[in-house]
C-alpha positions as CSV (number, residue, x, y, z in Angstrom):
1,M,-0.1,0.3,-0.1
2,S,1.2,3.4,-0.8
3,L,1.6,6.5,2.1
4,E,-1.7,7.7,0.7
5,D,-3.5,4.6,1.0
6,N,-2.5,3.8,4.5
7,K,-3.7,7.1,5.6
8,H,-7.1,6.9,4.1
9,L,-7.2,3.8,5.5
10,I,-7.0,5.4,9.2
11,Q,-9.4,8.2,7.9
12,R,-11.8,5.5,7.0
13,L,-11.4,4.1,10.3
14,M,-12.5,6.9,11.4
15,D,-15.6,7.7,9.2
16,E,-16.9,4.0,8.9
17,G,-16.2,3.0,12.7
18,H,-15.6,5.3,15.3
19,N,-17.7,8.3,14.2
20,R,-20.6,5.9,13.6
21,Q,-20.0,4.0,16.9
22,N,-20.1,0.7,15.1
23,A,-17.5,-1.3,17.2
24,D,-17.7,-4.2,14.4
25,A,-16.9,-1.8,11.8
26,A,-13.8,0.0,13.6
27,A,-12.6,-3.8,14.7
28,A,-12.9,-5.0,11.0
29,F,-9.6,-2.4,10.5
30,Y,-7.7,-4.4,12.8
31,T,-5.6,-7.5,11.7
32,E,-6.7,-10.9,14.0
33,D,-3.3,-10.6,15.9
34,A,-3.5,-7.0,16.1
35,S,-1.7,-4.9,19.0
36,N,-2.6,-2.4,21.6
37,H,-0.5,-0.3,23.5
38,L,2.2,-3.5,23.2
39,R,-0.2,-5.7,24.2
40,T,-1.9,-8.4,21.6
41,V,-5.2,-8.4,22.1
42,G,-6.3,-9.4,18.1
43,R,-9.8,-8.1,16.3
44,A,-12.2,-9.3,19.5
45,G,-10.0,-7.3,21.6
46,M,-10.0,-4.1,20.0
47,K,-13.9,-4.5,19.1
48,A,-14.3,-4.5,23.6
49,V,-12.0,-1.5,23.2
50,F,-14.2,0.7,20.7
51,E,-17.3,-1.2,22.9
52,T,-16.3,0.1,26.0
53,L,-15.8,3.8,24.4
54,Y,-18.9,4.1,22.8
55,A,-20.8,2.8,26.0
56,V,-19.0,5.8,28.0
57,F,-19.1,8.3,25.3
58,P,-22.1,7.1,23.3
59,D,-21.6,10.2,21.0
60,F,-17.8,9.5,20.7
61,H,-16.4,11.1,17.3
62,Y,-12.5,11.6,16.4
63,H,-11.4,14.4,14.3
64,I,-8.2,13.7,12.6
65,E,-6.4,17.5,12.9
66,E,-2.9,16.4,11.3
67,S,-1.9,13.0,9.9
68,T,1.5,11.7,8.5
69,A,3.0,8.3,7.1
70,E,6.1,7.2,6.7
71,G,7.3,3.5,6.0
72,D,4.5,1.1,7.1
73,R,3.2,3.9,9.9
74,V,0.8,6.5,10.4
75,V,0.6,9.0,12.9
76,C,-2.2,11.1,13.5
77,K,-3.4,14.3,16.3
78,M,-6.9,14.1,16.8
79,T,-9.5,15.4,18.7
80,M,-11.8,13.4,20.4
81,T,-15.3,15.0,21.7
82,G,-18.3,13.2,23.4
83,T,-20.5,13.4,26.5
84,H,-20.1,11.3,29.7
85,R,-23.1,9.3,29.9
86,G,-22.1,5.6,30.7
87,Q,-19.9,3.6,32.3
88,P,-16.4,1.3,31.3
89,K,-17.1,-2.2,30.2
90,L,-13.2,-3.1,30.5
91,R,-11.9,-2.2,33.7
92,E,-8.3,-1.0,31.9
93,A,-10.2,1.7,29.8
94,F,-9.1,5.0,30.2
95,S,-6.4,3.6,32.6
96,G,-8.8,2.9,34.6
97,M,-9.8,6.5,36.0
98,L,-13.6,6.3,34.7
99,N,-14.3,3.2,36.9
100,G,-16.8,3.4,39.5
101,I,-17.2,7.0,38.0
102,A,-21.3,7.8,37.6
103,P,-21.7,9.5,34.0
104,T,-21.6,13.5,34.6
105,G,-23.3,14.2,31.3
106,K,-20.6,16.7,30.6
107,S,-19.1,17.0,27.2
108,V,-15.3,16.7,26.5
109,K,-12.5,17.8,23.9
110,V,-9.5,15.7,24.3
111,L,-6.3,16.0,22.2
112,Q,-4.8,12.6,21.5
113,F,-1.9,11.1,19.4
114,H,-2.7,7.9,17.6
115,S,0.3,5.9,15.9
116,F,-0.9,3.1,13.7
117,R,1.6,0.3,12.1
118,I,-0.3,-1.0,8.4
119,R,0.3,-4.6,7.7
120,D,-1.2,-6.1,4.5
121,G,-3.9,-3.2,4.5
122,L,-5.1,-3.8,7.9
123,I,-4.1,-2.1,11.3
124,A,-1.5,-4.4,12.9
125,E,-0.5,-2.0,15.9
126,H,-1.6,0.9,17.6
127,A,-0.5,2.9,20.7
128,A,-1.5,6.4,21.9
129,V,-1.1,9.4,24.1
130,R,-4.2,11.2,25.4
131,D,-4.6,14.2,27.7
132,D,-6.3,12.2,29.9
133,M,-6.0,14.7,32.8
134,G,-7.9,17.3,30.7
135,M,-10.5,15.0,30.2
136,V,-11.3,14.2,33.8
137,Q,-10.8,18.2,34.6
138,Q,-13.4,18.5,31.6
139,L,-15.7,16.0,33.7
140,G,-15.2,18.0,36.9
141,L,-13.6,15.3,38.6
142,V,-10.0,16.8,39.1
143,Q,-10.0,20.3,40.0
144,R,-6.9,22.5,38.4
145,P,-4.3,23.3,40.6
């Protein structure tokens, strides 16, 4: 695949999967042995992560601000938006910081950076750096010092 094909694959992941809150469609972009944050979780594990994202933020949306491709990698600067209306299904989601937290009904806008490695037209590896502190501050769970 070309660099542009790789970038287009990630845009399709957002458009056809995440921004429609469709865990099956989003997971279909991943390999059967995909890793997430250095852990092999496979396509089924990715689907479980996505189901949790959409349960916590039913109006979950990603907007790619910038993307860069080199070799088999795509790195994106993204903004995630959503309204906190649910509970995590996976305890490790959101680094566990939303476990046991009642939905606040508050909306968030969170800066994130995502790295993807593409293999044979599918995503084989994913990792992200998120402004989780900013998210919990927007939710009113942590006060700014």
